[in-house]
N, C-alpha and C positions, 0 to 999 in steps of 0.2 A: 693669487694663485689658487687653483681648485684644491679643496681639502680632501677630495675623494679621487683616487686614481683607479681606472678600470682598464684591464687588459682583456684581449679577446672579445672586443665589442662588435666585430664585423659580421658575425653569423647570426642565425635566428635567435639563439639564446641571448647573445650579447646585446642585440638591439632592444630586447625586452628589458634586460637588466639596466641598460643605460637610461631608458625612459623612466624607470622607477627611481634611479639615483638622481637624475636631473630634476625630478619633482621636488627634491629636498635641497637643491643648490647646484653649484657649478661642478662639472665632472671633467677630469682630464683623461681622455681615452688614448692609450698607447697601443701601437701595433707591434707585431713580433720583432720587426727590425729595430724599433726604438728600445726594446728591452736589452739589446746588446750594444747600444750606442754609448760612446764615451760621455755623452751629455745626459745619461740617465739620471744621475744624482741631482744634477741641476734641474731637471724636469720635475723631480719629486719634492723639491724644496717647498715647504709649507704644507705638504700633504700630511694628514693624520690617519687616513684610512686607505687601504689598498684592497681592491676586489680583483682577485687573480683568476681569470677564466682560461687563460692561454695554457696550452699543454706542453710547451717547450721546456725541457729540463735545463738547458743552458740559460735560457731567459729567466727561469725561476731562480737559479743561483744568483744571477746578476741583480735581479729585482730585490731579493732578500738582503743582499749586501748593501744596496742603495737604501733600503728601508732602515737599516741599522744606522746609516750615516745621517739621515735626516730626521730620525726620531718618530717614525710611524708607530702608532700605538694600537691600531686595529687592522688585522689581516684576515681576509676571507679567501679560502682556497676552494676551488671546485675540483673535487676528486671524482671517484666513482665507486659504486658498490662492487665492481669487479675486483677490487683489491682484496676482498675476502676469499676469492677463488671459488671455483665450483668443485666441491668434493663430496664423495659419497657419505662422509660422516658429518657434514654440515648440519647444525641444528636448524629447525624451521620454526620461526624465522631467526635470522642472525641479528644479534644486538651489537652495539658499538664495542662491547667488551671482547668480542670474538677476535681471534688472532688474524692479523693481516698476512695472507699467504696466497698471492695471485698464482694462477696456474702458469707453469713455464710455457713459453712460446707465444703468449699474447702480450706483445710489447706495450700496448695501451695500458693494460692493467699493471704491469711491472713499473712503467714510468709513473703512473699515478701513485703507486706505493712509494716510489722514490721521492716524488714531490712532497708527499705527506711527511716523509722522514726529514727532509730539508726544512720544512716549516716547523716541525716539532723541535728540531735543534735551535732554530731561530727563536722560538718561543721560550726555550729554557734560558737562552742568553739574555732575554728581555722579560724579566718577571712581572713588570708592570704592564706589559702589553697583553692583548688577547689574540688568539689565532683560532678561527673556526674552520674546520675541515668538513665539507659537505660531501656525502657519499650517495649520489642519486641512483635510483633504479634506472631501467632502460628509458631514456628520454624520447618522447615522440611529439609530433605536432602536425597540424593539418597541411602546412606548406611543404612538408617533405621530411620524413623521418631521417635520422642520422644513420651513420654507417653501422652502429652497433645493432640497432633494430633490424636493419636489412640483413646483416650478417647472421644474426640469430635465426631469422625466419628462413633464410636459404639453407642453413645447416640443419635446421629442425626437420627438413624433408627426409633426411636419412637418419634413423634412430636405431639404437640397440634394442634388443628384445625387451629389456627391463626398464627402459627409459621412458618416463612420462612426467617430467618435472613441472612444478608450478611456475608462473611467471608474474612479473610486476612491470607496469608501464606508467611512466610519469609524464604528465603534460608539461611542456616548457613554460607555460604561464605559472604553474605551481612551483616549478623549480626556480624561476625568477623571483617569485615571492619569498621563497625560502632564503635565497641569497640576500635579498634586501633586508629580511628580518635579521639574519645573522649580522649584517652590517649595523643596523639601527640598534639592536639589543646588545651588541658586542659579545656575541656568544663565544664560548671558549671550549675547545676540544672537538671531538668527532661527533657528527650528527648524520644519521641515515635520513634520506629523503625519499619517501614513497607514499602512495595512498594507503589507506587502511587495508590490511589483508593482502590477498593475491588471487590470481586466476588459476584454477586447478588445471592439470594437464588435459583432462577430458573437456573442460570448457574451452581451453585454447584450441583444441582440435575443431570444436564446433565453430569458433570464431574464424579460424583460418579457412575452414572448408576443405582442407586438403589432407588426405590420408598419408601419414608418413610411411616410408618404406622401412620395414623392420628387418634388420640384418644382424648377424653375430657381431660382437663388439670389435674383434680384430678386423673384420672386413669393413665395418662402418668407419673405423679410424683410418684404414688404408684409403678408402674412397675419399674421405675428407682431405687427406694429404695430397692425393692426386688432383683433386679439384683446385687446391691452392697452388700447386706447382704449375698446373696448366692454365691458371688464370681464369677458371670457370666460376662465374657467379661473383658475389661481393663478399665472400667469407674469407677473412684473413687467417693466416696460420695461428693455431692455438685457440680458436674460438669454439671448437667442438665440445669441450667439457661444459662450457657455459650454456650450450643448447641442450645438454643431456642430463645435467645434474642441477640440484636446487641451490640457489644462492639468493633467495628472497630475504628481505630485511624487515626489521621492526622499526616503526617510526615513533615509538613512545616518547623518546627523549625530545625530539623536535616538536611534537605536539604539546608537551609540557612547557615548551618555551613560547607557545602561542601560535604555532603554525598549524594549518589544516589544508588538505587538498580540496580543490573545487571540482576536480574530476576524479571519478573512480578509476580503478585499473581498467575495467571494461570500457568506460567512456574514452579513456586515453588511447587504448588500443584501437578502437574503432576510428577515432579521429586521425590516428597516425598510420593506418594501414588501409590501402585501397583493397577492394574485394579481389581475391585471387581468382584466376581463371577456373580453379577447381570448383568454386562455389556455384558456377553455372552448369556443372556437370551432374548428372543423376548419380545417386549413391552406387548403383550397380556398375555404371561406367567407371566411377572412381576406383572401385575394387578391381575391375579388369585392368585399368591402367597401372595400378599399384602392383598387381601381380606381374604385369608385363615388365615393369621396371626391375622387379626382383629377378626375373628370368634373365634380363640383360646383364644385371650385376653378376648373376651366376655364371653366365657365359664369359664375362670378363675374367672371373676367377679361373675358369677352366682354361681360357687362353693363356693367362699368366702362368698357370701350372704347366701347360704344354711348352711354353718358352723355357721355363726352368728345367723341364725334363730334357729338352734338346741340348741345353747348355751342359747339363750333367753328363749326358751321353758323350758329347764331344770331349769333355774333360777326361772321362774314363778311358776313351780310346787313345787320347794323347798320352795319358799316363802309361797305358799298356805298351804303346809304341816306344816310349822312352825306356821302359823297363827292358823290352826286347833288345833295344840297341845297346843298353848297358851290359846285358848278358853277353851279347856278341863281342863287345869290346873286351870284356873280361876274358872270354875264351881265346880271342886272338892274341891277347897280351900274355898268354901262358908261355910263349917262347919266341925267340927272334925270328925263326924261320916262319912260324905261323903269322907273326905280325907283318913280315915282309909280304907274305902271300896275300894277306888281307889288304 
């Protein structure tokens, strides 16, 4: 039987990790359905190492239970730097000692934090085992960037007046290398995975080539919710804070373990992002289009206010009519003759 078990091997990251693991021996790849199969424990017999890339919470619980039964001694979990949350008081950069506090509303980040908690409990029950938790920055690759990169880019087009956060981008080749290192070196604990440093907000604007629409915070948040409810773009609910506030991480701990990125943040970003249509437009035309977008947003607000005013007017009229009816009823009820007449 294979001594290394890999989950989540079907996507672009999984195929890279599998190739690295197979270079050192046989690998048993499990799909999501197999994680909840009654035969899971039998499948894991003889395994000493599990590399868990799948994101399913139910599957994670079942996998950890099976690992306890067969004596797995090395566990590697793929988490995400989104577990730190995007908050205005975040230090720049965040280290592994920072509190895990994902923003409410982003299910991906909350689920990642829960998977970390489950693995932490498993590690406490098995003091002789190791459990590495890897928290990568935004992963990107030439073949097609993942949902997180697309969502951040879509949401970043509408910003609050004060928002101009830095960003970090990690090439999948470097993330696969970090996962393999964690397995080979039996790393233990949490490790951030990101290239050195980060891209400033100003440089990000230059790379994207698109001017963000600057709006008051309340209006920007409202537009983000509307986009999500209407299914516009690829931005899920809860992603807005991650596009507007800093959550860049420090990689010192992983570097000390022997890892280094082969792609800088800028190189990874360029590799994973196709040139936006904005980059083909002159700066003057960009400004005109940005101002036009702001006018449209303003008209939407005015239209919303008009609808609210009409509703308020109807409500006041209804209340006045009910009050008049109540007064008439009270007057008629003053005596039986008047009530009969009424």
